[in-house]
Residue frames as qw, qx, qy, qz and C-alpha x, y, z in Angstrom:
[[0.143, 0.019, 0.762, -0.631, 0.82, 35.49, -38.87],
 [0.250, -0.354, -0.747, -0.504, -2.47, 33.93, -39.44],
 [0.315, -0.116, 0.347, -0.876, -5.61, 35.35, -37.88],
 [0.015, -0.276, -0.959, 0.059, -8.36, 33.10, -36.58],
 [0.351, -0.506, -0.372, -0.695, -12.06, 34.11, -36.93],
 [0.357, -0.344, 0.492, -0.715, -13.73, 34.92, -33.60],
 [0.906, -0.045, -0.058, -0.416, -15.89, 31.73, -34.05],
 [0.804, 0.289, -0.490, 0.174, -12.84, 29.51, -34.39],
 [0.102, 0.386, -0.593, 0.699, -11.30, 31.13, -31.17],
 [0.606, -0.300, 0.254, -0.692, -14.61, 30.61, -29.34],
 [0.953, -0.018, -0.219, -0.206, -14.75, 26.84, -30.27],
 [0.577, 0.397, -0.555, 0.448, -11.03, 26.59, -29.32],
 [0.112, -0.416, 0.489, -0.758, -11.61, 28.05, -25.91],
 [0.820, -0.192, 0.094, -0.531, -14.68, 26.05, -25.26],
 [0.891, 0.190, -0.412, 0.003, -12.71, 22.91, -26.11],
 [0.364, 0.377, -0.596, 0.609, -9.90, 23.81, -23.73],
 [0.408, -0.354, 0.396, -0.742, -12.42, 24.46, -20.88],
 [0.915, -0.032, -0.118, -0.383, -14.05, 21.07, -21.44],
 [0.757, 0.306, -0.519, 0.253, -10.77, 19.29, -21.55],
 [0.083, 0.452, -0.562, 0.688, -9.76, 20.94, -18.30],
 [0.692, -0.267, 0.155, -0.653, -13.00, 19.98, -16.74],
 [0.950, 0.061, -0.281, -0.118, -12.51, 16.38, -17.83],
 [0.558, 0.325, -0.603, 0.468, -8.97, 16.24, -16.36],
 [0.282, -0.391, 0.448, -0.753, -10.10, 17.62, -13.07],
 [0.854, -0.123, 0.098, -0.495, -12.87, 14.97, -12.95],
 [0.874, 0.243, -0.414, 0.075, -10.56, 12.20, -14.04],
 [0.244, 0.409, -0.657, 0.584, -7.86, 13.14, -11.43],
 [0.486, -0.330, 0.406, -0.700, -10.53, 13.05, -8.66],
 [0.938, -0.007, -0.056, -0.341, -11.81, 9.73, -9.72],
 [0.705, 0.399, -0.526, 0.261, -8.30, 8.33, -9.98],
 [0.064, -0.436, 0.594, -0.673, -7.49, 9.54, -6.44],
 [0.698, -0.179, 0.281, -0.634, -10.71, 7.92, -5.22],
 [0.890, 0.157, -0.369, -0.218, -10.01, 4.53, -6.76],
 [0.664, 0.191, -0.617, 0.377, -7.18, 3.91, -4.45],
 [0.309, -0.629, 0.271, -0.660, -8.42, 5.07, -1.31],
 [0.093, 0.212, -0.918, 0.323, -7.77, 2.88, 1.86],
 [0.543, 0.089, 0.494, -0.674, -11.50, 2.83, 2.87],
 [0.806, 0.322, -0.182, -0.462, -12.55, 1.14, -0.35],
 [0.581, 0.421, -0.696, -0.019, -9.73, -1.31, -0.42],
 [0.864, -0.463, -0.171, -0.100, -9.97, -2.42, 3.14],
 [0.325, -0.803, 0.498, -0.046, -7.07, -2.84, 5.54],
 [0.597, 0.435, -0.674, -0.036, -4.18, -4.95, 4.53],
 [0.878, -0.419, 0.174, -0.153, -3.64, -8.31, 6.44],
 [0.255, 0.642, -0.716, 0.106, -0.26, -9.71, 7.46],
 [0.944, -0.216, 0.002, -0.248, -0.15, -13.35, 8.09],
 [0.040, -0.603, 0.788, -0.121, 2.83, -15.23, 9.77],
 [0.913, -0.030, -0.401, -0.070, 3.19, -19.10, 9.57],
 [0.346, -0.777, 0.441, -0.286, 4.59, -19.10, 13.05],
 [0.938, -0.225, 0.264, 0.008, 5.48, -22.74, 13.00],
 [0.830, 0.345, 0.080, 0.430, 8.22, -22.28, 10.41],
 [0.065, 0.937, -0.154, 0.307, 9.49, -18.78, 11.66],
 [0.780, 0.035, -0.390, 0.488, 13.11, -18.94, 12.90],
 [0.407, -0.864, -0.181, 0.235, 12.88, -15.61, 14.86],
 [0.637, 0.181, 0.086, 0.745, 15.69, -14.03, 12.85],
 [0.178, -0.722, -0.271, 0.611, 14.12, -10.53, 13.44],
 [0.311, 0.101, 0.483, 0.812, 14.72, -9.38, 9.73],
 [0.051, -0.651, -0.632, -0.419, 11.10, -8.47, 9.52],
 [0.377, -0.812, -0.306, 0.324, 11.25, -6.42, 12.73],
 [0.394, -0.368, 0.190, 0.820, 14.16, -4.40, 11.30],
 [0.180, 0.111, 0.556, 0.804, 12.51, -3.48, 7.97],
 [0.034, -0.723, -0.687, -0.065, 8.98, -2.61, 9.04],
 [0.176, 0.439, 0.079, 0.877, 8.56, 1.18, 8.44],
 [0.434, -0.630, -0.140, -0.629, 5.91, 1.35, 11.07],
 [0.098, 0.369, -0.787, 0.484, 7.70, -0.66, 13.61],
 [0.701, -0.209, 0.159, -0.663, 4.72, -2.79, 14.44],
 [0.902, 0.111, -0.418, -0.006, 6.32, -6.28, 14.05],
 [0.290, -0.670, 0.598, -0.330, 8.04, -7.77, 17.14],
 [0.504, 0.122, -0.855, 0.023, 9.23, -11.16, 18.29],
 [0.730, -0.474, -0.159, -0.467, 6.92, -12.85, 20.72],
 [0.243, 0.468, -0.760, 0.380, 9.07, -13.72, 23.65],
 [0.588, -0.253, 0.441, -0.629, 6.26, -15.03, 25.71],
 [0.909, 0.124, 0.331, -0.219, 5.96, -18.25, 23.73],
 [0.182, -0.426, 0.762, 0.453, 8.16, -20.58, 21.45],
 [0.726, 0.328, -0.242, -0.554, 7.05, -22.21, 18.17],
 [0.999, 0.029, 0.036, -0.019, 7.39, -26.02, 17.17],
 [0.730, 0.464, -0.279, 0.416, 11.04, -25.41, 16.20],
 [0.640, -0.500, -0.295, 0.503, 11.85, -23.62, 19.59],
 [0.309, 0.165, 0.055, 0.935, 12.17, -20.09, 18.30],
 [0.096, 0.552, 0.379, -0.737, 10.38, -16.86, 19.22],
 [0.363, 0.535, 0.649, 0.400, 7.86, -16.32, 16.41],
 [0.070, 0.032, 0.120, 0.990, 7.42, -12.89, 14.79],
 [0.033, 0.676, 0.718, -0.162, 3.97, -11.16, 15.42],
 [0.075, 0.557, 0.200, 0.803, 2.21, -8.00, 14.30],
 [0.155, -0.152, -0.575, 0.789, 1.77, -5.80, 17.34],
 [0.288, 0.526, 0.385, -0.702, -0.95, -3.61, 15.94],
 [0.452, 0.279, 0.708, 0.466, -2.55, -4.64, 12.57],
 [0.192, 0.900, 0.359, -0.152, -4.63, -1.37, 12.23],
 [0.196, -0.829, 0.260, 0.454, -1.29, 0.39, 11.82],
 [0.633, -0.008, 0.648, 0.424, -0.12, -1.95, 8.92],
 [0.332, 0.647, -0.108, -0.678, 0.29, -0.12, 5.65],
 [0.884, 0.268, 0.380, -0.047, 0.74, -3.29, 3.59],
 [0.211, 0.833, -0.440, -0.260, 4.15, -2.47, 2.02],
 [0.994, 0.101, -0.028, -0.002, 5.17, -6.07, 2.31],
 [0.180, 0.769, -0.581, 0.199, 8.72, -5.18, 3.19],
 [0.566, -0.424, 0.649, -0.280, 8.55, -7.93, 5.80],
 [0.903, 0.252, 0.319, -0.138, 7.38, -10.61, 3.30],
 [0.581, 0.768, -0.255, 0.087, 10.10, -9.52, 0.82],
 [0.055, 0.713, -0.636, 0.290, 12.96, -9.88, 3.34],
 [0.798, -0.285, 0.429, -0.312, 11.80, -13.03, 5.07],
 [0.116, 0.493, -0.830, -0.236, 14.30, -15.83, 4.11],
 [0.160, 0.062, 0.981, -0.092, 11.86, -18.61, 4.84],
 [0.278, -0.234, -0.556, -0.747, 8.69, -17.10, 3.23],
 [0.155, -0.264, -0.811, 0.498, 6.92, -17.07, 6.54],
 [0.116, 0.467, 0.282, -0.830, 5.00, -13.85, 5.90],
 [0.197, 0.435, 0.725, 0.496, 2.06, -13.23, 3.56],
 [0.052, 0.352, 0.214, -0.910, 0.62, -9.76, 3.04],
 [0.161, 0.562, 0.769, 0.259, -2.97, -9.56, 1.66],
 [0.033, -0.113, 0.006, 0.993, -4.17, -6.14, 0.37]]
């Protein structure tokens, strides 16, 4: 078993402490890089004129904020999908992925 000098052990301990401090700082900076306040709110845009009102987007929305607007019809004669409360949108884009007609665009 090899023995290290006290100076070598002191240097090693100092290096470990500096590395741990670096990791803690890096972790905090990484978390802050993706905060919602800095990114802004996601925006979900529907091209209502080509929406067929199939309701797939309503089904897959995890926040349940998309609904079919039964108070009006679009050019094709269907009830278009709308976002009920944009402030609750998390920008997951599940609605855009499932839409068969590419009606929905999610901007983050």
